[in-house]
C-alpha positions in Angstrom: -25.5 176.2 137.1 -24.4 173.0 138.9 -22.3 175.1 141.4 -25.3 177.6 142.0 -27.5 174.5 142.5 -25.0 172.9 145.0 -25.1 176.1 147.2 -29.1 176.1 146.9 -29.1 172.7 148.4 -26.7 173.2 151.0 -28.7 176.5 152.1 -31.8 174.2 152.1 -30.3 171.5 153.9 -29.2 173.4 156.5 -32.6 175.5 157.2 -34.5 172.2 156.7 -31.9 170.5 159.6 -32.2 173.6 161.8 -36.0 173.9 161.3 -36.4 169.9 162.0 -34.5 170.4 165.2 -36.7 173.2 166.5 -39.7 171.2 166.4 -38.2 168.3 167.5 -37.0 169.8 171.2 -38.4 172.2 173.6 -35.1 174.7 174.1 -34.7 175.8 177.6 -32.3 178.8 176.0 -32.8 180.6 173.2 -29.5 182.4 172.1 -29.7 185.6 170.2 -27.5 185.7 166.8 -27.1 189.1 165.8 -26.5 189.2 161.7 -26.0 192.1 159.3 -25.8 190.3 155.7 -28.7 189.5 153.8 -30.8 186.6 154.9 -29.8 184.9 151.5 -26.3 185.3 152.2 -24.1 181.8 153.1 -23.4 182.8 156.8 -27.2 183.3 157.3 -28.5 180.4 154.9 -25.6 177.7 156.1 -23.2 178.9 158.8 -25.9 180.0 161.4 -28.6 177.1 160.7 -25.6 174.6 160.9 -24.1 175.9 164.1 -27.8 176.1 165.4 -28.0 172.7 164.8 -24.6 171.2 166.3 -25.6 173.5 169.6 -29.0 171.5 169.8 -27.5 168.2 169.2 -24.7 168.8 171.5 -27.2 169.8 174.3 -29.9 167.5 173.6 -32.2 170.3 172.4 -31.9 172.3 175.8 -30.1 175.4 173.8 -30.9 176.7 170.5 -30.4 180.0 168.7 -32.5 182.3 166.4 -31.2 185.0 164.1 -31.9 188.6 164.3 -31.5 191.5 161.8 -30.7 194.9 162.1 -29.2 194.9 165.5 -26.8 197.5 164.6 -23.9 198.2 162.0 -21.5 195.6 160.5 -18.9 197.7 162.6 -20.6 198.0 165.7 -21.3 194.2 166.0 -18.3 193.2 168.4 -19.4 196.1 170.9 -22.8 194.7 170.7 -21.7 191.2 172.1 -19.4 192.8 174.6 -22.5 194.7 176.0 -24.8 192.0 175.9 -26.8 193.0 172.9 -27.1 190.0 171.5 -25.4 186.3 172.3 -23.6 185.6 168.8 -22.2 187.7 165.9 -19.8 187.3 163.0 -17.3 190.5 162.8 -14.8 191.5 160.0 -11.6 192.6 161.6 -11.2 194.8 158.9 -14.0 197.3 160.1 -11.9 198.3 162.8 -8.6 199.2 161.9 -6.3 199.2 164.8 -8.2 197.1 167.2 -6.9 193.8 165.6 -3.5 193.5 164.4 -2.7 189.8 164.5 -5.7 188.5 162.6 -3.9 190.5 159.9 -2.1 187.5 159.2 -4.2 185.6 157.8 -5.4 188.2 155.5 -1.9 188.6 153.5 -2.4 187.3 149.7 -0.7 184.8 148.3 -1.9 181.6 150.5 -2.9 179.1 148.5 -5.8 176.6 149.3 -9.4 176.6 150.1 -11.5 178.6 152.7 -12.1 175.8 154.9 -8.2 174.8 154.8 -7.2 178.4 155.5 -10.2 178.8 158.2 -8.9 175.7 159.9 -5.3 177.0 159.7 -6.3 180.1 160.9 -7.7 178.5 164.3 -4.6 176.8 164.8 -2.5 179.8 164.0 -4.9 181.4 166.6 -4.3 178.5 169.4 -0.8 178.7 169.0 0.2 182.4 168.3 -2.9 184.9 168.9 -4.7 183.7 171.7 -2.5 185.0 174.4 -2.7 188.6 172.8 -6.0 188.5 174.0 -7.1 190.9 170.9 -10.8 189.7 171.3 -10.9 190.9 175.2 -14.1 190.6 176.9 -15.7 188.0 174.4 -15.7 184.2 173.6 -13.9 183.2 170.4 -16.1 180.5 169.1 -14.5 180.2 165.5 -12.4 181.7 162.9 -13.1 181.9 159.2 -11.9 183.2 156.3 -13.4 183.6 152.7 -11.8 182.5 149.7 -9.5 184.2 147.8 -10.4 187.9 147.1 -11.0 188.9 143.7 -11.8 192.4 141.9 -15.4 192.8 140.5 -15.7 196.1 138.5 -18.5 197.4 136.3 -15.4 199.1 134.1 -13.6 196.9 131.6 -10.7 195.8 133.2 -7.8 193.6 131.2 -4.7 194.1 133.0 -3.2 194.9 136.7 -2.4 198.6 135.4 -6.3 199.0 134.5 -6.8 199.1 138.6 -4.9 202.3 138.6 -7.2 205.3 139.3 -10.5 203.4 139.8 -12.9 203.9 142.4 -13.2 200.6 144.7 -14.8 199.8 147.9 -12.7 198.1 149.9 -13.7 196.3 153.1 -10.3 197.4 155.0 -7.2 196.0 156.4 -5.0 194.5 154.0 -7.4 194.4 151.3 -7.5 198.4 151.7 -3.5 198.3 151.7 -3.4 196.4 148.1 -6.2 198.7 146.9 -4.5 201.8 147.7 -0.8 200.3 146.3 -2.7 199.5 143.3 -3.6 203.4 142.8 -7.2 203.0 143.4 -9.2 205.5 145.5 -10.7 203.4 148.5 -14.3 204.2 148.9 -15.6 202.9 152.8 -19.3 201.5 152.7 -20.0 198.2 154.6 -20.9 195.0 152.1 -24.9 195.5 152.0 -24.6 198.9 151.1 -22.2 197.8 148.1 -24.7 196.8 145.4 -26.1 200.3 145.8 -23.0 201.8 145.6 -22.0 200.3 142.3 -25.1 200.8 141.1 -25.1 204.6 141.3 -21.5 204.5 139.7 -20.3 206.0 143.3 -17.5 203.4 142.6 -16.1 201.5 139.7 -15.4 198.0 141.8 -15.4 196.0 144.6 -12.5 193.8 146.1 -14.5 191.0 147.6 -14.6 186.9 147.2 -16.4 185.2 144.3 -19.2 184.8 146.3 -20.4 188.0 145.8 -21.0 187.6 142.5 -24.2 186.0 143.6 -24.8 186.8 147.2 -24.8 190.5 146.6 -25.8 190.5 143.1 -22.8 191.8 141.5 -23.5 189.7 138.3 -25.7 192.8 137.6 -24.0 195.8 138.6 -20.1 194.5 138.5 -19.9 192.1 135.4 -16.2 192.0 135.1 -14.5 189.3 137.6 -10.2 190.0 137.6 -8.2 187.3 139.7 -4.8 186.8 140.7 -3.5 183.4 142.1 -3.9 183.7 146.0 -6.0 186.4 145.8 -5.5 190.0 146.3 -6.3 189.4 150.2 -8.1 187.4 152.1 -10.9 188.3 154.5 -10.7 187.9 158.4 -13.7 187.2 160.6 -14.4 186.2 164.1 -17.7 184.1 165.2 -17.9 185.4 168.7 -20.0 185.0 171.7 -21.1 187.0 174.7 -19.0 185.8 177.8 -21.7 186.3 179.9 -24.4 184.3 178.2 -21.8 181.4 177.4 -21.0 181.3 181.6 -25.0 181.2 182.3 -25.3 178.2 181.0 -25.1 174.5 182.6 -21.5 173.1 183.1 -22.7 170.5 181.2 -23.7 172.9 178.5 -20.4 174.8 178.5 -18.3 171.5 177.7 -20.6 170.5 175.0 -20.2 173.7 172.9 -17.0 173.8 173.7 -16.4 170.8 172.2 -18.2 172.0 168.9 -16.6 175.3 168.9 -13.1 176.4 168.1 -11.5 174.2 165.0 -14.7 172.4 164.5 -16.9 175.5 164.0 -14.1 177.1 161.8 -14.2 174.0 159.3 -17.7 174.3 159.2 -17.6 178.1 158.3 -14.6 177.6 155.9 -16.5 175.1 153.7 -19.3 177.2 153.7 -17.6 180.0 152.2 -16.4 177.5 149.7 -19.6 176.6 148.5 -20.4 180.3 148.0 -17.7 180.9 146.0 -18.7 178.0 143.7 -22.1 179.3 144.0 -20.5 182.6 142.8 -18.4 181.4 140.2 -21.3 179.4 138.8 -23.4 182.4 138.3 -20.5 184.4 136.5 -20.6 181.4 134.1 -24.3 181.2 133.9 -24.4 185.2 132.6 -23.5 185.6 129.0 -22.8 189.4 129.9 -20.2 188.6 132.8 -16.4 188.0 132.2 -13.7 186.0 134.4 -10.5 187.7 133.6 -7.1 185.9 135.1 -4.3 187.7 135.5 -1.3 187.1 133.0 2.1 185.9 133.8 3.6 189.6 133.7 0.8 190.9 136.0 1.0 188.2 138.2 4.8 189.1 138.6 4.0 192.6 138.9 1.2 192.1 141.8 3.8 190.1 143.8 6.3 192.9 143.5 3.4 195.2 144.7 2.4 192.7 147.5 6.0 192.5 149.1 5.8 195.6 151.1 2.5 195.2 152.0 3.3 191.9 153.7 6.7 193.2 155.1 4.5 196.0 156.9 2.0 193.4 158.4 4.8 191.5 159.4 6.6 194.3 161.4 3.0 195.1 162.9 3.0 191.3 164.1 6.6 191.4 165.2 5.9 194.5 167.5 3.6 192.2 169.3 6.3 190.0 170.1 5.4 187.4 167.7 7.9 185.9 164.8 5.8 186.7 161.9 7.8 184.8 159.5 7.3 181.9 161.5 3.3 182.2 161.8 3.0 182.9 157.9 5.0 179.8 157.4 2.9 177.8 159.9 -0.4 179.2 157.9 1.0 178.0 154.6 2.3 174.6 156.2 -1.2 174.1 157.5 -3.2 174.7 154.6 -0.8 172.9 152.2 -1.0 169.8 154.3 -4.8 170.3 155.1 
């Protein structure tokens, strides 16, 4: 309960700070944020208000932002920003297979550390290795983030890794999809906002998502078992993107101010928020008597590592084909997280 309260406090604090800033300044520019998760989700309750407050403070109140929901589906968010339908959005790279390749390096299982450490390491890897690939062509990358370790929430009882074989699982795509298939699961492709009803209708037996989903998407009601492996089954890769024309239309001083808060700074804020969300999800799990946390046995950890190895090698081969040294990139991310 204490962890859940921490999430609530953070969300309320971010909202209060943003609302205070709104009343303190008469903004000249209001940027539109497109978001696709429920308003109560931490991205909307913590990350966007925090970013908005940063923008307002950096521009002395001349620029602000507001969230709008339902502008388009989660997979279409990138094109929405590219076409100028909104000014900001957060995109999950796994929703558009083949469009992003280098981003899969952060999705690999086995990285040890918080979402904050992973998000900062991700940004640093982007600057050092990925930016030149121009995979986010046409938009401005304001930040990169990853949620915490991907876990498995199920409505069916699960005691071991072998129990996953034959399950119907909602899997978001990218490395998560590859992992689910390798474990013998049948993948069901629905966006995150539709997962609850998919589980409630028994169209799926479970979902691979981070611990935050236990509370954010109310999995404690429809997927009462949570199975974990060290380092997670995967990590989700997200970008916070901005319409380039909207940025270019700001004054030179405003552009400089935003560039200072974007990048590693925004990535750190976003990663820390994901950690708070995971903590809240775990708190909710622990508070519900009929919810259960199952940690993989040593035998299952070894079995999963063997299953994950060819998945990791496959991603590395894709990244090597782009002209990068995937082993070097992986080692860089792991080292940045370890020493964060």
